[in-house]
C-alpha positions as CSV (number, residue, x, y, z in Angstrom):
1,M,16.8,-2.7,-1.6
2,Q,17.0,-0.1,1.1
3,D,14.6,2.8,1.3
4,A,17.2,5.3,0.4
5,D,18.2,3.3,-2.7
6,A,14.6,2.8,-3.7
7,N,14.0,6.6,-3.4
8,D,17.2,7.2,-5.6
9,L,15.9,4.7,-8.2
10,V,12.5,6.4,-8.3
11,Q,14.2,9.8,-8.9
12,E,16.3,8.3,-11.7
13,V,13.3,6.7,-13.4
14,L,11.4,10.0,-13.2
15,T,14.4,11.9,-14.6
16,K,14.7,9.4,-17.4
17,L,11.0,9.6,-18.2
18,W,11.3,13.4,-18.2
19,T,13.9,13.1,-21.0
20,V,12.5,10.2,-23.1
21,L,8.7,10.8,-22.7
22,P,8.6,13.6,-25.4
23,S,10.0,11.1,-27.9
24,Y,7.5,8.3,-27.0
25,E,5.5,7.0,-29.9
26,R,2.9,4.3,-29.5
27,R,3.7,1.3,-31.7
28,E,1.2,-1.2,-33.0
29,G,0.7,-4.0,-30.5
30,H,2.6,-2.3,-27.7
31,S,1.0,-0.5,-24.8
32,F,2.3,2.5,-23.0
33,R,2.5,0.4,-19.9
34,S,4.8,-2.1,-21.5
35,W,7.0,0.8,-22.8
36,L,7.1,2.2,-19.3
37,A,7.9,-1.2,-17.8
38,T,10.9,-1.5,-20.2
39,V,12.2,2.0,-19.4
40,T,11.8,1.2,-15.6
41,A,13.5,-2.2,-16.0
42,N,16.4,-0.7,-17.9
43,Q,16.8,2.0,-15.2
44,C,16.7,-0.7,-12.5
45,R,19.3,-2.7,-14.3
46,D,21.6,0.3,-14.7
47,F,21.0,1.2,-11.0
48,R,21.9,-2.3,-9.8
49,K,25.1,-2.3,-11.9
50,R,26.2,1.0,-10.4
51,K,25.2,0.1,-6.8
52,A,26.2,-3.6,-6.9
53,T,28.8,-4.0,-4.1
54,R,27.4,-7.1,-2.6
55,P,24.6,-9.7,-3.5
56,L,21.2,-9.2,-1.9
57,P,20.5,-11.5,1.0
58,G,18.7,-14.6,-0.2
59,A,19.2,-13.7,-3.9
60,E,22.0,-16.2,-4.6
61,G,19.7,-18.5,-6.6
62,L,18.4,-15.6,-8.7
63,S,21.8,-14.5,-10.1
64,G,21.2,-16.2,-13.4
65,V,17.6,-15.0,-13.9
66,D,17.2,-12.7,-16.9
67,D,15.7,-9.3,-16.1
68,S,13.0,-9.8,-18.8
69,V,11.7,-12.7,-16.7
70,V,11.3,-10.4,-13.7
71,V,9.4,-7.8,-15.9
72,D,7.2,-10.6,-17.2
73,L,6.4,-11.7,-13.7
74,E,5.6,-8.2,-12.6
75,E,3.3,-7.7,-15.5
76,R,1.5,-11.0,-14.8
77,E,1.1,-10.1,-11.1
78,Y,-0.2,-6.7,-12.1
79,R,-2.7,-8.2,-14.5
80,E,-3.8,-10.8,-11.9
81,A,-4.3,-8.1,-9.4
82,I,-6.4,-6.0,-11.8
83,V,-8.5,-9.0,-12.8
84,G,-9.0,-10.0,-9.2
85,R,-10.1,-6.5,-8.2
86,Y,-12.6,-6.3,-11.1
87,L,-14.0,-9.7,-10.3
88,D,-14.7,-8.4,-6.8
89,I,-16.4,-5.3,-8.3
90,I,-18.7,-7.2,-10.7
91,R,-19.6,-10.1,-8.3
92,P,-22.7,-8.4,-6.8
93,D,-24.1,-8.1,-10.3
94,F,-24.6,-11.9,-10.7
95,E,-26.9,-14.4,-9.0
96,T,-25.2,-16.5,-6.4
97,V,-25.6,-19.7,-8.4
98,T,-24.1,-18.1,-11.5
99,W,-21.1,-16.9,-9.5
100,K,-20.6,-20.3,-7.9
101,A,-20.7,-22.0,-11.3
102,F,-18.1,-19.5,-12.6
103,A,-15.9,-19.9,-9.6
104,G,-16.1,-23.7,-9.6
105,L,-15.2,-23.9,-13.3
106,V,-12.7,-21.1,-13.7
107,Q,-11.1,-20.4,-10.3
108,E,-11.2,-23.9,-8.8
109,G,-10.6,-25.7,-12.1
110,R,-13.3,-28.3,-11.5
111,S,-15.2,-29.9,-14.4
112,A,-18.6,-28.5,-15.6
113,A,-20.3,-31.8,-14.8
114,E,-19.0,-31.8,-11.2
115,V,-19.9,-28.1,-10.6
116,G,-23.3,-28.6,-12.3
117,Q,-24.1,-31.6,-10.1
118,E,-23.2,-29.7,-7.0
119,L,-25.4,-26.7,-8.0
120,S,-28.2,-28.7,-9.7
121,M,-27.3,-27.3,-13.1
122,T,-26.6,-28.9,-16.4
123,P,-23.0,-28.7,-17.6
124,N,-24.2,-26.4,-20.4
125,A,-25.7,-24.0,-17.8
126,V,-22.3,-23.9,-16.0
127,Y,-20.6,-23.0,-19.3
128,L,-23.2,-20.3,-19.9
129,A,-22.6,-18.9,-16.4
130,R,-18.9,-18.8,-17.1
131,H,-19.5,-17.0,-20.4
132,R,-21.7,-14.4,-18.7
133,V,-19.1,-13.5,-16.1
134,L,-16.2,-13.5,-18.5
135,S,-18.0,-11.4,-21.0
136,R,-18.8,-8.8,-18.3
137,L,-15.2,-8.9,-17.1
138,K,-13.9,-8.4,-20.6
139,Q,-16.3,-5.5,-21.1
140,E,-15.1,-3.9,-17.8
141,L,-11.4,-4.4,-18.6
142,E,-11.6,-3.2,-22.2
143,G,-8.7,-1.0,-22.9
144,L,-7.2,-1.4,-19.5
145,L,-4.9,-4.3,-20.1
146,D,-3.5,-3.5,-23.6
């Protein structure tokens, strides 16, 4: 999308939000972010339909992709970015060995026995390290990723 088109789309999304935001009601199990993503995705879809005069370069293979898949991917990327940032924030609060045990088990996908052997820890201690880091992460992210 060209810069001018992107700016037009942003204006259309903001205009749409101006009209529909007063009627927004939070529903059980749905976050404001997901509602906003739906409104934005619908505006993007409408914008593309109006502006579609030629296919985007390199997008030939994506013509059959459902827009909900794109929204799901964007949501997942957003969540991964938030989790990654918060992991960076809480990392200094843990001992080096605790963090290495967590990283080896969760981020690298290695077995607890393998990580424990490398760090001179029992597999149970590796699991406890993972639990400590994930508990703290969950505490920090509470309410952020509804």
